[in-house]
TORKOLDO-945064 format. One line per 10 residues: number of its first residue (from 1); for each residue x, y, z of N, C-alpha, C. Coordinates in steps of 0.1 Angstrom, whole numbers, padded with zeros to 4 digits. Layout:
NUM = X Y Z X Y Z X Y Z  ...
***
This chain:
1 = 0009 -0011 0000 0000 0000 -0002 0009 0013 0000  0006 0023 -0009 0013 0035 -0007 0006 0044 0000  0014 0055 0003 0011 0066 0012 -0003 0072 0006  -0005 0074 -0006 -0017 0081 -0010 -0029 0072 -0006  -0029 0058 -0007 -0040 0051 -0005 -0043 0050 0010  -0033 0050 0019 -0036 0053 0033 -0040 0064 0036  -0035 0075 0032 -0042 0088 0035 -0056 0088 0030  -0060 0082 0018 -0073 0080 0014 -0082 0074 0022  -0078 0063 0029 -0085 0057 0037 -0088 0063 0049  -0078 0071 0055 -0079 0079 0067 -0089 0091 0066
11 = -0087 0096 0055 -0097 0109 0051 -0112 0104 0050  -0113 0092 0043 -0127 0086 0041 -0133 0084 0055  -0125 0078 0065 -0130 0076 0078 -0134 0088 0085  -0125 0098 0084 -0127 0111 0091 -0138 0118 0086  -0140 0119 0072 -0152 0126 0067 -0164 0118 0070  -0164 0106 0069 -0177 0097 0073 -0180 0099 0087  -0171 0100 0096 -0175 0103 0110 -0181 0117 0111  -0176 0125 0106 -0181 0141 0106 -0195 0141 0099  -0197 0135 0088 -0209 0135 0082 -0220 0128 0091  -0217 0116 0096 -0226 0109 0106 -0230 0118 0118
21 = -0220 0125 0124 -0223 0132 0137 -0232 0144 0133  -0231 0151 0122 -0238 0161 0117 -0253 0155 0113  -0254 0144 0107 -0267 0138 0104 -0275 0135 0119  -0267 0131 0128 -0273 0127 0140 -0277 0140 0148  -0270 0151 0148 -0272 0162 0153 -0286 0168 0147  -0287 0168 0135 -0298 0173 0127 -0311 0165 0130  -0310 0151 0130 -0321 0144 0133 -0325 0146 0149  -0316 0148 0158 -0320 0151 0172 -0327 0164 0173  -0321 0174 0165 -0327 0187 0165 -0342 0187 0160  -0343 0179 0149 -0357 0179 0143 -0367 0172 0152
31 = -0362 0160 0158 -0372 0153 0167 -0374 0159 0180  -0367 0169 0184 -0368 0175 0197 -0361 0170 0208  -0351 0160 0205 -0344 0154 0214 -0333 0164 0216  -0327 0165 0228 -0316 0174 0230 -0302 0167 0230  -0302 0155 0225 -0288 0150 0223 -0282 0145 0235  -0269 0151 0238 -0262 0146 0250 -0267 0154 0262  -0275 0164 0262 -0279 0171 0273 -0289 0165 0284  -0295 0155 0278 -0304 0146 0286 -0317 0154 0290  -0323 0152 0303 -0333 0158 0306 -0332 0171 0314  -0322 0177 0314 -0319 0187 0321 -0329 0200 0321
41 = -0331 0204 0308 -0342 0214 0304 -0356 0209 0309  -0360 0198 0307 -0373 0193 0310 -0375 0192 0324  -0363 0188 0332 -0365 0186 0347 -0367 0199 0354  -0362 0210 0348 -0363 0223 0354 -0375 0229 0354  -0382 0226 0343 -0396 0231 0340 -0408 0225 0347  -0406 0213 0353 -0416 0205 0357 -0418 0208 0372  -0430 0208 0379 -0431 0211 0392 -0425 0200 0401  -0421 0204 0414 -0415 0195 0424 -0425 0187 0430  -0423 0172 0432 -0433 0164 0438 -0430 0166 0452  -0440 0162 0461 -0439 0162 0476 -0428 0155 0481
51 = -0424 0143 0474 -0413 0134 0479 -0400 0141 0475  -0399 0148 0463 -0387 0154 0460 -0384 0166 0469  -0396 0174 0472 -0394 0185 0482 -0391 0180 0494  -0394 0169 0499 -0390 0164 0512 -0373 0160 0511  -0370 0153 0502 -0357 0149 0501 -0348 0161 0499  -0353 0172 0492 -0344 0185 0491 -0344 0190 0504  -0354 0191 0513 -0354 0198 0525 -0346 0191 0535  -0343 0178 0534 -0335 0168 0542 -0321 0172 0539  -0318 0172 0524 -0305 0175 0521 -0299 0189 0527  -0309 0198 0526 -0305 0211 0530 -0302 0213 0546
61 = -0312 0204 0552 -0310 0202 0566 -0296 0198 0571  -0292 0186 0565 -0281 0180 0565 -0269 0188 0563  -0269 0196 0553 -0260 0207 0548 -0257 0216 0558  -0269 0221 0564 -0267 0232 0575 -0259 0227 0587  -0264 0214 0589 -0258 0209 0602 -0243 0206 0600  -0238 0203 0589 -0225 0201 0585 -0216 0215 0586  -0224 0225 0581 -0218 0239 0581 -0216 0244 0595  -0227 0242 0604 -0227 0245 0619 -0214 0238 0625  -0213 0224 0623 -0202 0217 0628 -0188 0222 0623  -0186 0226 0610 -0175 0230 0605 -0171 0244 0612
71 = -0180 0252 0614 -0178 0266 0620 -0174 0263 0634  -0182 0255 0642 -0177 0253 0656 -0163 0248 0658  -0160 0237 0649 -0147 0231 0648 -0137 0242 0645  -0139 0251 0635 -0129 0262 0631 -0127 0272 0643  -0139 0275 0650 -0138 0284 0662 -0129 0279 0671  -0132 0264 0675 -0124 0259 0685 -0109 0258 0682  -0106 0256 0668 -0092 0254 0664 -0085 0268 0665  -0093 0279 0663 -0085 0291 0663 -0082 0297 0676  -0088 0291 0687 -0085 0295 0700 -0070 0295 0704
***
């Protein structure tokens, strides 16, 4: 195999991948799918269920407890 045929093979694969990714992106845009972004936009627009609100409140409570603990520890260590 000469250099020209090797370069031709490589270019054919690169162009094929570029065309396929462009076609996939176009089809995703037409069908309304967001591609690699997932459900991020949809999840922000929907209302929060009571179970999700409870979980979020619990996470916030735990985060506040940890922050208080860190503040007490930092105050104790600075003495």
